[in-house]
TITORVO-921359 format. One record per residue (C-alpha): x, y, z. Coordinates in steps of 0.2 Angstrom, whole numbers, plus 2048, in hexadecimal, padded with zeros to 3 digits. Example, Ala and Ser with C-alpha at 12.3 -4.5 7.8 and 13.67 -1.06 7.14 Angstrom:
2
SITE   u   v   w
SITE 83E 7EA 827
SITE 844 7FB 824
% end
This chain:
372
SITE   u   v   w
SITE 2FE 765 B8B
SITE 2F3 767 B7C
SITE 2E5 75F B85
SITE 2E3 76E B90
SITE 2E3 77B B82
SITE 2D1 782 B7F
SITE 2C9 77E B6E
SITE 2CB 790 B68
SITE 2DE 78E B6A
SITE 2DE 77D B61
SITE 2D3 785 B53
SITE 2E0 793 B51
SITE 2EE 787 B50
SITE 2E5 77B B44
SITE 2DF 789 B38
SITE 2F2 78B B33
SITE 2F4 779 B2E
SITE 2F2 772 B1C
SITE 2E3 766 B19
SITE 2EF 757 B18
SITE 2F6 75B B29
SITE 2E5 75D B30
SITE 2E0 74C B2A
SITE 2EF 745 B35
SITE 2EA 750 B44
SITE 2D9 74A B45
SITE 2DF 739 B47
SITE 2E8 73E B57
SITE 2DA 73E B63
SITE 2C7 740 B64
SITE 2C8 752 B69
SITE 2D5 757 B5C
SITE 2C9 74E B4F
SITE 2BA 759 B55
SITE 2C4 769 B52
SITE 2CE 764 B42
SITE 2BF 75D B39
SITE 2B5 76D B3B
SITE 2C3 777 B33
SITE 2C5 769 B25
SITE 2B3 76A B20
SITE 2B1 77D B21
SITE 2BA 77E B10
SITE 2B7 76E B05
SITE 2C1 76D AF5
SITE 2C0 75D AEA
SITE 2C9 75B ADA
SITE 2C7 749 AD2
SITE 2CA 741 AC2
SITE 2BC 736 ABC
SITE 2C0 72D AAB
SITE 2B5 722 AA2
SITE 2BE 713 AAA
SITE 2BA 719 ABB
SITE 2AB 724 ABA
SITE 2A6 725 ACC
SITE 2AB 735 AD6
SITE 2B0 72C AE6
SITE 2B7 73C AEF
SITE 2A7 746 AEC
SITE 29C 737 AF1
SITE 2A5 734 B01
SITE 2A5 746 B06
SITE 293 748 B04
SITE 28F 738 B0D
SITE 29A 73E B1C
SITE 290 74E B1C
SITE 280 745 B1D
SITE 286 739 B29
SITE 28D 746 B35
SITE 281 754 B37
SITE 28C 75E B43
SITE 298 762 B34
SITE 28A 769 B29
SITE 28A 77A B32
SITE 29C 77D B30
SITE 29D 77B B1D
SITE 2A0 78C B15
SITE 2A8 788 B05
SITE 2A6 77A AF8
SITE 2B0 778 AE8
SITE 2AE 768 ADE
SITE 2B7 766 ACD
SITE 2B5 756 AC3
SITE 2C2 753 AB5
SITE 2B9 747 AA8
SITE 2BE 73F A98
SITE 2B8 746 A88
SITE 2AB 73D A7E
SITE 299 736 A81
SITE 292 73B A92
SITE 285 72D A93
SITE 291 720 A9A
SITE 294 72B AA9
SITE 282 72E AAD
SITE 27E 71E AB7
SITE 28C 722 AC3
SITE 28B 735 AC4
SITE 278 736 AC6
SITE 278 72D AD7
SITE 286 738 ADD
SITE 27D 748 AD8
SITE 26E 743 AE2
SITE 279 740 AF1
SITE 282 751 AEE
SITE 271 759 AED
SITE 26C 751 AFE
SITE 27C 758 B06
SITE 27A 769 AFE
SITE 269 76B B05
SITE 270 769 B17
SITE 27D 777 B15
SITE 273 786 B1B
SITE 283 791 B1E
SITE 28C 78E B0E
SITE 294 79E B07
SITE 29D 797 AF7
SITE 298 78A AEB
SITE 2A3 785 ADC
SITE 29D 776 AD1
SITE 2A7 772 AC2
SITE 2A0 761 ABD
SITE 2A9 75F AAC
SITE 299 757 AA4
SITE 294 763 A97
SITE 289 75A A8A
SITE 282 74F A96
SITE 270 74E A9E
SITE 273 755 AAF
SITE 26C 765 AB4
SITE 26D 772 AC2
SITE 25C 76E AC8
SITE 261 75C ACD
SITE 270 763 AD6
SITE 269 772 ADF
SITE 257 76E AE1
SITE 250 774 AF2
SITE 261 77B AF7
SITE 260 78B B02
SITE 270 795 B04
SITE 26B 7A6 B0C
SITE 27E 7AA B0F
SITE 284 7A5 AFE
SITE 290 7B2 AF7
SITE 299 7A9 AE9
SITE 291 79D ADC
SITE 29A 794 ACD
SITE 293 787 AC2
SITE 29A 77E AB2
SITE 29A 76D AAA
SITE 287 76C AAA
SITE 27B 76C A9B
SITE 281 771 A8A
SITE 290 77C A90
SITE 29B 783 A81
SITE 296 775 A75
SITE 28E 77A A65
SITE 27B 77A A64
SITE 27D 772 A53
SITE 283 762 A5C
SITE 27B 764 A6D
SITE 26A 76D A69
SITE 263 76B A7B
SITE 266 77C A84
SITE 26E 77C A95
SITE 260 77A AA2
SITE 25B 78A AAB
SITE 265 790 ABA
SITE 25A 7A0 ABC
SITE 24F 798 ACA
SITE 25E 795 AD5
SITE 265 7A7 AD2
SITE 254 7AE AD6
SITE 253 7A4 AE6
SITE 265 7A9 AEC
SITE 265 7BC AEC
SITE 275 7BC AF7
SITE 280 7B8 AE9
SITE 28E 7C5 AE5
SITE 29A 7BB ADA
SITE 293 7B0 ACC
SITE 29D 7A5 AC0
SITE 294 79C AB2
SITE 2A4 798 AA8
SITE 29C 78D A9A
SITE 28B 794 A99
SITE 286 79C A89
SITE 274 79E A8C
SITE 26A 7AE A8E
SITE 264 7AE AA0
SITE 252 7B4 AA3
SITE 254 7BD AB4
SITE 248 7C8 ABD
SITE 24D 7DA AC0
SITE 24E 7D6 AD3
SITE 259 7C7 AD2
SITE 26B 7C8 AD8
SITE 26A 7D9 ADF
SITE 27B 7D8 AE7
SITE 285 7D1 AD8
SITE 296 7D8 AD7
SITE 2A0 7CC ACD
SITE 29B 7C2 ABD
SITE 2A5 7B6 AB2
SITE 29E 7AE AA3
SITE 29A 7B0 A91
SITE 296 7C0 A89
SITE 284 7BB A84
SITE 281 7B5 A96
SITE 289 7C5 A9D
SITE 27E 7D0 A92
SITE 26F 7C8 A9A
SITE 275 7C9 AAC
SITE 27E 7D9 AAE
SITE 271 7E6 AAA
SITE 26A 7EF AB9
SITE 276 7E6 AC5
SITE 285 7ED ACF
SITE 292 7E3 AC6
SITE 2A3 7EB AC6
SITE 2AE 7DC AC2
SITE 2AC 7D2 AB2
SITE 2B5 7C3 AAA
SITE 2AF 7BE A99
SITE 2B3 7AD A91
SITE 2B0 7A5 A81
SITE 2B3 7AA A6F
SITE 2BC 7BA A69
SITE 2AC 7C1 A60
SITE 2A1 7CB A6C
SITE 292 7D5 A64
SITE 290 7E7 A67
SITE 27E 7E3 A6E
SITE 286 7D8 A7B
SITE 293 7E5 A80
SITE 286 7F3 A81
SITE 27B 7E8 A8D
SITE 28B 7E3 A97
SITE 28E 7F6 A99
SITE 27C 7F8 AA1
SITE 282 7F2 AB2
SITE 27C 7FE AC0
SITE 28E 801 AC5
SITE 29D 805 ABA
SITE 2A7 7F5 AB5
SITE 2B8 7F9 ABC
SITE 2C1 7E8 ABA
SITE 2C0 7DE AA9
SITE 2C8 7CD AA7
SITE 2CA 7C6 A95
SITE 2D7 7B9 A99
SITE 2CC 7AB A94
SITE 2C9 7B1 A82
SITE 2D4 7B6 A74
SITE 2D3 7C9 A72
SITE 2D7 7D2 A62
SITE 2DA 7E5 A62
SITE 2CA 7E7 A58
SITE 2C0 7DF A66
SITE 2C9 7EA A73
SITE 2C4 7F9 A69
SITE 2B2 7F3 A69
SITE 2B3 7F0 A7C
SITE 2BA 801 A7F
SITE 2AA 809 A77
SITE 29F 802 A85
SITE 2AA 7FE A94
SITE 2B6 80D A93
SITE 2B5 80F AA6
SITE 2C0 7FF AA9
SITE 2CE 802 AB5
SITE 2D6 7F1 AB5
SITE 2D7 7E7 AA5
SITE 2DE 7D5 AA4
SITE 2DE 7CD A92
SITE 2E6 7BF A87
SITE 2EA 7C8 A77
SITE 2E8 7BF A66
SITE 2F5 7CA A5C
SITE 2FD 7C1 A4D
SITE 2EE 7C2 A41
SITE 2E7 7D3 A46
SITE 2F6 7DE A45
SITE 302 7E3 A37
SITE 30A 7D3 A30
SITE 31B 7DC A2F
SITE 31C 7DE A42
SITE 324 7D1 A4D
SITE 328 7CD A5F
SITE 323 7D8 A6D
SITE 321 7E6 A60
SITE 310 7DF A5C
SITE 30A 7E7 A6C
SITE 30E 7F9 A66
SITE 2FD 7F8 A5D
SITE 2F4 7F9 A6D
SITE 2F9 80B A71
SITE 2E9 812 A68
SITE 2DC 806 A6F
SITE 2E3 808 A81
SITE 2E0 81B A80
SITE 2CE 817 A7E
SITE 2CE 812 A91
SITE 2D0 822 A9A
SITE 2CE 81A AAB
SITE 2DA 80B AA8
SITE 2E8 80A AB5
SITE 2EC 7F8 AB5
SITE 2F0 7ED AA5
SITE 2F4 7DB AA7
SITE 2F9 7D2 A97
SITE 301 7C3 AA0
SITE 2F4 7B6 A99
SITE 2FA 7BA A87
SITE 304 7AC A80
SITE 316 7B2 A80
SITE 31A 7A6 A71
SITE 310 7B1 A66
SITE 31A 7C0 A69
SITE 32B 7BA A70
SITE 331 7BE A81
SITE 337 7D0 A7E
SITE 343 7D9 A8A
SITE 343 7E6 A97
SITE 347 7F4 A8A
SITE 339 7F0 A7F
SITE 32D 7EE A8D
SITE 332 7FF A95
SITE 330 807 A84
SITE 31E 800 A83
SITE 31A 806 A94
SITE 31F 818 A8F
SITE 316 817 A7F
SITE 306 810 A86
SITE 306 81C A94
SITE 307 82A A88
SITE 2F7 824 A80
SITE 2EF 81F A90
SITE 2F5 82B A9E
SITE 2EC 822 AAC
SITE 2F6 812 AAA
SITE 300 80E ABA
SITE 303 7FB ABA
SITE 307 7F0 AAB
SITE 30A 7DD AAA
SITE 312 7D6 A9A
SITE 310 7C5 A93
SITE 321 7C2 A9A
SITE 319 7C3 AAB
SITE 324 7D2 AAF
SITE 31A 7E0 AB9
SITE 31E 7F2 AB6
SITE 318 800 AC1
SITE 319 813 ABE
SITE 322 81A ACD
SITE 321 82D AD0
SITE 334 830 AD0
SITE 33B 821 AC6
SITE 32E 81F AB8
SITE 32A 80E AB2
SITE 333 801 ABC
SITE 333 7EE ABB
SITE 32E 7E5 ACB
SITE 339 7D7 AD1
SITE 332 7C5 AD0
SITE 32B 7BE AE0
SITE 338 7B3 AE9
SITE 333 7A0 AEA
SITE 32D 79A AFB
SITE 33B 793 B05
SITE 33C 780 B04
SITE 338 776 B14
% end
């Protein structure tokens, strides 16, 4: 019966299947294979561990070789995410194995003219690889999302790794379609031209890099990573985006109330704020448990547009689990200081929403999916 179904119907059916099921489906018949592999290769996601004892990324290599060997698959690839998990320590032992794979990866990427999302987390900070070797001669006119990490110096101290991360500006200049940019371990100041990245809407990276990227660009969503110390100069530059920054994610750095106060002086138009608080060494030593959060009431009042506050990344061990009564009191107290607040998520992961008739109300936890 299935042999009489049009390809459009098979595609609709196969689109609902998990990748491991699709692998079984493509073995059924030649026709099924032609349909299923186009779906499989439209969204490529590779996560592989490459320890020193087995330093060759086999899955990445095989995938790239398949794309080069089967040109009809190249046009269907829309998303690629490659994440390598490496051992700590010297990078030199990896290089004889990694460099040929990166050359093959570059050859494959140069064929993917329809690529919309590219996420490379190569786990080799401190090594000698550069973005040029991976992305040279690549043309992605439809690329919307680009993420790169694990290349160059990364977050390593310049004292021990003096060579700076090789430039990425040349690629950003050649890819104006990028709307979402993540440079998770880049701490360099980028020398962009004013006309680069005209459609950039989302940025995630260190404060120094953000300060060099955001001015004059329509960025509304920002995620900062790295150390808890951010200079006033960097904050002032970050605030120079051509659109108001509405969403700020600080979940990848420890945020003190003092830093939050500094941020409020420049990014006071934030509507949604997500953060990981560092509390014990910044508030009164006599306070304990969830009462530590009381000290936020004054700083939250400095964000007049804030309507969503997410504290779920905060380590619950540092403040204790609290209870519904304490969380309800904090909601009321914070709302008095910041009347725009409507949605609060505590370190306990409990969400509270301000309802017109019932006031602050905790939301039930989502039910786990039914077992099959």
